Each structure stands twice: as structure tokens, then as C-alpha cells.
DSSP file (Angstrom, degrees, kcal/mol; ACC not computed):
  #  RESIDUE AA STRUCTURE BP1 BP2  ACC     N-H-->O    O-->H-N    N-H-->O    O-->H-N    TCO  KAPPA ALPHA  PHI   PSI    X-CA   Y-CA   Z-CA
    1    1 A M              0   0    0      0, 0.0    40,-0.2     0, 0.0    17,-0.1   0.000 360.0 360.0 360.0 157.8   16.6   -6.6   14.0
    2    2 A S        -     0   0    0     38,-1.9     2,-0.2     1,-0.1    15,-0.1  -0.312 360.0-107.8 -80.6 170.7   18.4   -9.8   14.9
    3    3 A D        -     0   0    0      2,-0.3    39,-0.2    14,-0.1    -1,-0.1  -0.467  26.4-101.8-100.8 174.7   22.1   -9.8   15.0
    4    4 A S  S    S+     0   0    0     -2,-0.2     9,-0.8     2,-0.1     2,-0.4   0.353  96.5  74.5 -80.7   4.1   24.6  -11.3   12.7
    5    5 A L  B    S-A   12   0A   0      7,-0.2    -2,-0.3     8,-0.0     3,-0.0  -0.950  84.8-117.6-116.6 138.9   25.4  -14.4   14.9
    6    6 A D     >  -     0   0    0      5,-1.3     4,-3.3    -2,-0.4     3,-0.4  -0.658  21.6-146.0 -66.6 117.1   23.2  -17.4   15.3
    7    7 A P  T  4 S+     0   0    0      0, 0.0    -1,-0.2     0, 0.0     0, 0.0   0.790  95.2  53.8 -60.7 -30.6   22.5  -17.4   19.1
    8    8 A K  T  4 S+     0   0    0      1,-0.1    -2,-0.0     3,-0.1    -3,-0.0   0.867 130.1  10.0 -73.5 -38.0   22.4  -21.2   19.2
    9    9 A S  T  4 S-     0   0    0     -3,-0.4    -1,-0.1     2,-0.1    -3,-0.0   0.466  85.7-130.7-123.8  -4.7   25.8  -21.9   17.6
   10   10 A A     <  +     0   0    0     -4,-3.3     3,-0.1     1,-0.2    -2,-0.0   0.806  48.4 167.9  54.7  24.9   27.5  -18.5   17.4
   11   11 A R        -     0   0    0     -5,-0.4    -5,-1.3     1,-0.1    -1,-0.2  -0.547  41.4-109.3 -70.3 130.7   28.1  -19.3   13.7
   12   12 A P  B     -A    5   0A   0      0, 0.0    64,-0.5     0, 0.0     2,-0.3  -0.321  36.5-143.6 -62.6 146.0   29.4  -16.2   11.7
   13   13 A R        -     0   0    0     -9,-0.8    62,-0.1    62,-0.1    -9,-0.1  -0.713  15.5-138.7-104.4 155.6   26.7  -15.0    9.2
   14   14 A T  S    S+     0   0    0     -2,-0.3     2,-0.4    60,-0.1    60,-0.1   0.555  90.4  57.8 -89.4  -5.8   27.1  -13.6    5.8
   15   15 A F        -     0   0    0    -11,-0.2     2,-0.8    58,-0.1    -1,-0.1  -0.989  68.5-152.7-127.6 121.7   24.4  -11.0    6.4
   16   16 A D    >   -     0   0    0     -2,-0.4     3,-2.1     3,-0.2   -13,-0.1  -0.852   5.5-162.1 -98.5 108.0   24.5   -8.4    9.1
   17   17 A A  T 3  S+     0   0    0     -2,-0.8     3,-0.2     1,-0.3    -1,-0.1   0.605  88.2  60.0 -66.7 -11.0   20.9   -7.6    9.8
   18   18 A S  T 3  S+     0   0    0      1,-0.2     2,-0.3   -17,-0.1    -1,-0.3   0.492 100.1  59.1 -94.6   1.1   21.9   -4.3   11.6
   19   19 A K    <   +     0   0    0     -3,-2.1     4,-0.3     1,-0.1    -3,-0.2  -0.674  61.5 137.9-128.4  72.7   23.6   -3.0    8.4
   20   20 A T     >  +     0   0    0     -2,-0.3     4,-2.8    -3,-0.2     5,-0.2   0.393  40.0  95.9-102.1   6.2   20.7   -2.9    5.7
   21   21 A S  H  > S+     0   0    0      1,-0.2     4,-2.1     2,-0.2     5,-0.2   0.939  85.5  47.9 -66.7 -42.3   21.3    0.4    4.0
   22   22 A A  H  > S+     0   0    0      1,-0.2     4,-2.2     2,-0.2    -1,-0.2   0.928 114.4  46.0 -55.9 -47.9   23.3   -1.0    1.2
   23   23 A L  H  > S+     0   0    0     -4,-0.3     4,-2.4     1,-0.2    -1,-0.2   0.805 111.0  54.0 -70.5 -29.9   20.7   -3.8    0.5
   24   24 A S  H  X S+     0   0    0     -4,-2.8     4,-1.5     2,-0.2    -1,-0.2   0.832 108.4  49.4 -71.1 -27.9   17.9   -1.3    0.7
   25   25 A A  H  X S+     0   0    0     -4,-2.1     4,-2.1    -5,-0.2    -2,-0.2   0.914 111.0  48.0 -66.9 -45.4   19.5    0.8   -1.9
   26   26 A W  H  X S+     0   0    0     -4,-2.2     4,-3.1     1,-0.2     5,-0.3   0.941 111.5  50.4 -66.1 -42.6   20.0   -2.1   -4.2
   27   27 A L  H  X S+     0   0    0     -4,-2.4     4,-2.8     1,-0.2    -1,-0.2   0.906 107.3  55.7 -64.0 -33.3   16.3   -3.2   -3.7
   28   28 A A  H  X>S+     0   0    0     -4,-1.5     5,-2.0     1,-0.2     4,-0.8   0.933 112.2  42.4 -64.7 -43.5   15.2    0.4   -4.5
   29   29 A H  H  <5S+     0   0    0     -4,-2.1     3,-0.3     2,-0.2    -2,-0.2   0.888 117.1  46.5 -72.7 -38.6   17.0    0.3   -7.8
   30   30 A A  H  <5S+     0   0    0     -4,-3.1    -2,-0.2     1,-0.2    -1,-0.2   0.870 116.7  44.1 -67.7 -34.3   15.9   -3.2   -8.6
   31   31 A L  H  <5S-     0   0    0     -4,-2.8    32,-0.3    -5,-0.3    -1,-0.2   0.558 108.3-122.3 -88.9  -8.4   12.4   -2.5   -7.7
   32   32 A G  T  <5S+     0   0    0     -4,-0.8     2,-0.2     1,-0.3    -3,-0.2   0.886  82.9  57.1  71.4  36.2   12.2    0.9   -9.5
   33   33 A G  S   <S-     0   0    0     -5,-2.0    -1,-0.3    -6,-0.2     2,-0.3  -0.806  98.4 -57.6-163.5-159.0   11.2    2.9   -6.4
   34   34 A T        -     0   0    0     26,-0.2    25,-0.9    -2,-0.2    26,-0.7  -0.734  51.2-175.9 -99.8 153.4   12.3    3.7   -2.9
   35   35 A A  E     -B   58   0B   0     -2,-0.3     2,-0.3    23,-0.2    23,-0.2  -0.993  13.0-178.6-151.1 143.7   12.8    0.8   -0.4
   36   36 A A  E     -B   57   0B   0     21,-1.0    21,-3.0    -2,-0.3     2,-0.5  -0.974  24.2-134.8-147.7 131.9   13.7    0.4    3.2
   37   37 A I  E     +B   56   0B   0     -2,-0.3    19,-0.3    19,-0.2     3,-0.1  -0.743  23.5 177.8 -85.9 129.8   14.2   -2.8    5.1
   38   38 A T  E     +     0   0B   0     17,-3.5     2,-0.3    -2,-0.5    18,-0.2   0.558  64.3  13.9-107.0 -10.6   12.3   -2.6    8.4
   39   39 A D  E     -B   55   0B   0     16,-1.2    16,-2.8   -38,-0.0    -1,-0.4  -0.951  56.4-179.4-161.9 142.7   13.0   -5.9    9.9
   40   40 A A  E     +B   54   0B   0     -2,-0.3   -38,-1.9    14,-0.2     2,-0.4  -0.941   9.2 171.7-147.8 127.1   15.3   -8.8    9.2
   41   41 A S  E     -B   53   0B   0     12,-2.4    12,-2.4    -2,-0.3     2,-0.4  -0.992  34.8-115.0-138.3 141.4   15.5  -12.1   11.0
   42   42 A L  E     -B   52   0B   0     -2,-0.4    10,-0.2    10,-0.2     2,-0.2  -0.642  32.3-142.5 -77.1 126.9   17.3  -15.4   10.4
   43   43 A L        -     0   0    0      8,-2.7     8,-0.4    -2,-0.4     2,-0.1  -0.510  24.5-101.4 -86.8 157.6   14.9  -18.3    9.7
   44   44 A S  S    S+     0   0    0     -2,-0.2    -1,-0.1     6,-0.1     2,-0.1  -0.265  86.7  30.6 -71.8 162.5   15.6  -21.8   11.0
   45   45 A G        +     0   0    0      1,-0.1     6,-0.3    -2,-0.1    -2,-0.0  -0.357  56.0 123.4  81.6-160.7   17.0  -24.5    8.8
   46   46 A G        +     0   0    0      4,-0.1    -1,-0.1    -2,-0.1     5,-0.1   0.992  28.6 179.9  70.5  69.1   19.3  -23.7    5.8
   47   47 A A  S    S+     0   0    0      1,-0.1     3,-0.1     3,-0.1    -1,-0.1   0.760  85.8  23.4 -70.9 -22.7   22.4  -25.8    6.6
   48   48 A V  S    S+     0   0    0      1,-0.2    27,-0.9    28,-0.0    29,-0.2   0.810 131.4  32.4-107.0 -61.4   24.2  -24.7    3.5
   49   49 A Q  E    S- C   0  74B   0     25,-0.2     2,-0.4    26,-0.1    25,-0.2  -0.521  79.3-123.7 -92.9 165.9   22.5  -21.4    2.7
   50   50 A E  E     - C   0  73B   0     23,-2.6    23,-2.2    -2,-0.2     2,-0.5  -0.924  19.2-155.6-107.2 138.5   21.0  -18.8    5.1
   51   51 A N  E     - C   0  72B   0     -2,-0.4    -8,-2.7    -8,-0.4     2,-0.4  -0.962  12.9-171.7-111.3 118.8   17.3  -17.9    4.7
   52   52 A W  E     -BC  42  71B   0     19,-2.7    19,-2.9    -2,-0.5     2,-0.6  -0.979  19.9-139.7-111.8 130.6   16.3  -14.5    6.1
   53   53 A R  E     -BC  41  70B   0    -12,-2.4   -12,-2.4    -2,-0.4     2,-0.4  -0.804  29.5-175.6 -82.9 117.5   12.8  -13.1    6.5
   54   54 A I  E     -BC  40  69B   0     15,-3.0    15,-2.6    -2,-0.6     2,-0.6  -0.948  19.4-150.1-117.5 141.1   13.0   -9.5    5.5
   55   55 A T  E     -BC  39  68B   0    -16,-2.8   -17,-3.5    -2,-0.4   -16,-1.2  -0.945  19.3-169.3-112.3 126.1   10.2   -6.9    5.7
   56   56 A V  E     -BC  37  67B   0     11,-3.0    11,-2.6    -2,-0.6     2,-0.9  -0.953  16.5-152.2-119.9 120.3   10.6   -4.2    3.1
   57   57 A A  E     -BC  36  66B   0    -21,-3.0   -21,-1.0    -2,-0.5     2,-0.6  -0.837  14.5-164.2 -90.0 104.8    8.6   -1.0    2.9
   58   58 A V  E     -BC  35  65B   0      7,-3.2     7,-2.9    -2,-0.9   -23,-0.2  -0.837   6.0-174.1 -91.1 118.1    8.5    0.0   -0.8
   59   59 A G        +     0   0    0    -25,-0.9     2,-0.3    -2,-0.6    -1,-0.1   0.626  61.9   7.8 -93.3 -12.5    7.4    3.6   -1.0
   60   60 A S  S    S+     0   0    0    -26,-0.7     3,-0.3     5,-0.1   -26,-0.2  -0.975  89.1  56.2-159.9 165.0    7.1    4.1   -4.7
   61   61 A G  S >  S-     0   0    0     -2,-0.3     3,-1.4   -28,-0.2   -28,-0.1  -0.410  99.6 -47.7  95.5-176.7    7.1    2.1   -8.0
   62   62 A P  T 3  S+     0   0    0      0, 0.0    -1,-0.2     0, 0.0   -30,-0.1   0.564 136.2  49.9 -71.1  -7.2    5.1   -0.8   -9.2
   63   63 A R  T 3  S+     0   0    0     -3,-0.3    -5,-0.3   -32,-0.3    -2,-0.1  -0.011  76.9 156.1-117.6  27.0    5.7   -2.8   -6.0
   64   64 A A    <   +     0   0    0     -3,-1.4     2,-0.2    -5,-0.1    -5,-0.2  -0.278  38.2  61.3 -62.1 143.5    4.7    0.0   -3.4
   65   65 A G  E    S-C   58   0B   0     -7,-2.9    -7,-3.2     2,-0.1     2,-0.5  -0.746  93.5 -56.8 133.0 179.4    3.6   -1.4   -0.2
   66   66 A T  E     -C   57   0B   0     -9,-0.2     2,-0.3    -2,-0.2    -9,-0.2  -0.868  53.7-176.1 -93.9 123.1    4.9   -3.5    2.7
   67   67 A H  E     -C   56   0B   0    -11,-2.6   -11,-3.0    -2,-0.5     2,-0.6  -0.958  23.5-149.0-128.7 144.9    6.3   -6.9    1.7
   68   68 A T  E     +C   55   0B   0     -2,-0.3     2,-0.3   -13,-0.2   -13,-0.2  -0.972  33.1 171.3-104.2 114.5    7.6   -9.9    3.7
   69   69 A W  E     -C   54   0B   0    -15,-2.6   -15,-3.0    -2,-0.6     2,-0.5  -0.830  32.8-124.5-124.9 156.9   10.2  -11.7    1.5
   70   70 A V  E     -C   53   0B   0     -2,-0.3     2,-0.5   -17,-0.2   -17,-0.2  -0.923  23.5-160.6-104.1 138.3   12.7  -14.4    2.1
   71   71 A M  E     -C   52   0B   0    -19,-2.9   -19,-2.7    -2,-0.5     2,-0.5  -0.962   4.1-152.3-111.7 125.1   16.3  -13.6    1.2
   72   72 A R  E     +C   51   0B   0     -2,-0.5     2,-0.3   -21,-0.2   -21,-0.2  -0.914  17.3 175.7-103.6 131.4   18.8  -16.4    0.6
   73   73 A T  E     -C   50   0B   0    -23,-2.2   -23,-2.6    -2,-0.5     2,-0.3  -0.814  37.0 -98.8-122.6 160.7   22.4  -15.8    1.2
   74   74 A D  E     -C   49   0B   0     -2,-0.3   -25,-0.2   -25,-0.2   -60,-0.1  -0.614  40.8-120.6 -71.7 135.1   25.4  -18.1    1.0
   75   75 A A        -     0   0    0    -27,-0.9   -62,-0.1    -2,-0.3    -1,-0.1  -0.351  27.4-105.4 -71.0 165.0   26.4  -19.5    4.4
   76   76 A A  S    S+     0   0    0    -64,-0.5     2,-0.4   -27,-0.0    -1,-0.1   0.869 112.1  46.7 -60.2 -34.3   30.0  -18.8    5.5
   77   77 A Q  S    S-     0   0    0    -29,-0.2     2,-0.3   -28,-0.0    -2,-0.2  -0.893  81.2-160.7-111.2 138.4   30.9  -22.4    4.7
   78   78 A R        -     0   0    0     -2,-0.4     2,-0.4    -4,-0.1   -29,-0.0  -0.861  17.9-134.5-120.7 154.9   29.8  -24.0    1.4
   79   79 A L    >   -     0   0    0     -2,-0.3     3,-1.1     4,-0.1   -31,-0.0  -0.852  24.7-132.3-100.0 142.0   29.4  -27.5   -0.1
   80   80 A S  T 3  S+     0   0    0     -2,-0.4    -1,-0.1     1,-0.2    -2,-0.0   0.709 103.5  58.0 -69.2 -20.5   30.9  -27.7   -3.6
   81   81 A L  T 3  S+     0   0    0      2,-0.1    -1,-0.2    -3,-0.0     2,-0.2   0.578  85.1 101.8 -88.3  -6.1   27.8  -29.4   -5.0
   82   82 A S  S <  S-     0   0    0     -3,-1.1     2,-0.2     1,-0.1    -4,-0.0  -0.487  76.9-115.8 -79.0 146.0   25.5  -26.5   -4.0
   83   83 A L        -     0   0    0     -2,-0.2    -4,-0.1     1,-0.1     2,-0.1  -0.511  30.4-120.6 -71.4 146.5   24.3  -23.9   -6.6
   84   84 A D     >  -     0   0    0     -2,-0.2     4,-2.5     1,-0.1     5,-0.2  -0.347  32.6 -99.8 -78.1 172.8   25.6  -20.4   -6.0
   85   85 A R  H  > S+     0   0    0      1,-0.2     4,-2.3     2,-0.2     5,-0.1   0.840 123.2  54.9 -64.8 -28.3   22.9  -17.7   -5.5
   86   86 A E  H  > S+     0   0    0      2,-0.2     4,-1.8     1,-0.2    -1,-0.2   0.908 112.8  41.4 -72.1 -45.0   23.3  -16.5   -9.1
   87   87 A A  H  > S+     0   0    0      2,-0.2     4,-2.5     1,-0.2     5,-0.2   0.937 114.6  52.0 -69.8 -42.0   22.6  -20.1  -10.6
   88   88 A E  H  X S+     0   0    0     -4,-2.5     4,-2.7     1,-0.2    -2,-0.2   0.924 108.0  51.1 -57.7 -45.2   19.9  -20.7   -8.1
   89   89 A F  H  X S+     0   0    0     -4,-2.3     4,-2.6     2,-0.2    -1,-0.2   0.888 109.5  51.5 -59.5 -41.8   18.2  -17.4   -9.1
   90   90 A A  H  X S+     0   0    0     -4,-1.8     4,-2.0     1,-0.2    -2,-0.2   0.932 110.9  47.6 -62.4 -43.8   18.4  -18.4  -12.8
   91   91 A V  H  X S+     0   0    0     -4,-2.5     4,-2.7     2,-0.2    -2,-0.2   0.910 112.8  48.5 -62.6 -45.7   16.8  -21.7  -12.0
   92   92 A L  H  X S+     0   0    0     -4,-2.7     4,-2.9    -5,-0.2     5,-0.2   0.923 112.8  48.5 -61.5 -45.3   14.0  -20.0   -9.9
   93   93 A K  H  X S+     0   0    0     -4,-2.6     4,-2.0     2,-0.2    -2,-0.2   0.895 110.5  49.6 -70.3 -34.3   13.3  -17.5  -12.7
   94   94 A A  H  X S+     0   0    0     -4,-2.0     4,-1.3    -5,-0.2     6,-0.2   0.959 113.2  46.8 -65.9 -51.1   13.1  -20.1  -15.4
   95   95 A A  H  <>S+     0   0    0     -4,-2.7     5,-2.5     1,-0.2    -2,-0.2   0.903 113.4  49.0 -63.6 -37.1   10.7  -22.2  -13.3
   96   96 A H  H ><5S+     0   0    0     -4,-2.9     3,-1.3     1,-0.2    -1,-0.2   0.892 111.0  49.9 -59.7 -42.2    8.5  -19.1  -12.5
   97   97 A A  H 3<5S+     0   0    0     -4,-2.0    -1,-0.2     1,-0.3    -2,-0.2   0.701 107.5  53.9 -72.7 -20.4    8.4  -18.1  -16.1
   98   98 A A  T 3<5S-     0   0    0     -4,-1.3    -1,-0.3    -3,-0.2    -2,-0.2   0.322 123.1-104.7 -96.0   7.7    7.4  -21.6  -17.1
   99   99 A G  T < 5 +     0   0    0     -3,-1.3    -3,-0.2     1,-0.3    -2,-0.1   0.522  66.8 152.6  81.7   6.9    4.4  -21.5  -14.6
  100  100 A V      < -     0   0    0     -5,-2.5     2,-2.2    -6,-0.2    -1,-0.3  -0.532  58.0-111.1 -65.6 138.3    5.9  -23.7  -11.8
  101  101 A P  S    S+     0   0    0      0, 0.0     2,-0.3     0, 0.0    -1,-0.1  -0.447  71.3 127.7 -78.5  79.9    4.4  -22.6   -8.6
  102  102 A V        -     0   0    0     -2,-2.2    -3,-0.1   -10,-0.1   -10,-0.0  -0.867  68.8 -81.1-124.4 163.3    7.5  -21.1   -6.9
  103  103 A A        -     0   0    0     -2,-0.3    -7,-0.1     1,-0.1    -1,-0.0  -0.332  53.7-102.8 -61.3 146.5    8.0  -17.7   -5.4
  104  104 A E        -     0   0    0     -8,-0.1     2,-0.3     1,-0.1    -1,-0.1  -0.607  38.6-129.9 -73.8 118.8    8.7  -15.0   -7.9
  105  105 A P              0   0    0      0, 0.0    -1,-0.1     0, 0.0    -3,-0.0  -0.534 360.0 360.0 -74.2 132.7   12.4  -14.3   -7.7
  106  106 A I              0   0    0     -2,-0.3    -2,-0.0   -75,-0.0   -17,-0.0   0.395 360.0 360.0-117.9 360.0   13.4  -10.7   -7.4
């Protein structure tokens, strides 16, 4: 897994890809099964938020299987005009429910 610093800028990150046990446990609860993050890497872009590609092995429940998802986190520095993750989630959830072609927020 990649480390928690961007090798290009050594900018501090808000997610440490080497420490995924708490996130795996949260995902397992949210997904109603078992879950383990098997890979996490920082995607390019995301000047305000960080975008991470995570591979998740879901061992049981309705989403059983291996999935590659994008996880968005707040960057260490924020712009006051940006939505926080909770508000962004609510917008994506409403858009998805209305049939707008966006990724299903989990």
C-alpha cells in the first residue's frame, strides 16, 4: 500500500494507507458483512480533497466479492467554499436516488 505522504510534494495526508483496520471494520458494519482493504493508493488530482483508490474484499453480505472503490477524504488544508464529506455524501446520495448517473455513494 502507498504511504501517507505524497512522494511529489511530501504533503501530509489525512489517510494513512498502512493503517486500514479501523476503516475495514467500519466498512464491514456499513456493508452488513465482513470487509478487508487489500490495497489503497492515492489518485492524482484532488487539490482540495484527496481521492484514494481502495480495493476491498467483502467476504459476506449483499456485496460479497472484491470491489475497487474511490474514497474521498478531506485534504489537510481546506477551502471554506468546499463541501465537507458529509454534505458531499448527501448530495451524491440524492443525485443517485434521482437517477443521475453518479457512482453509488456508500
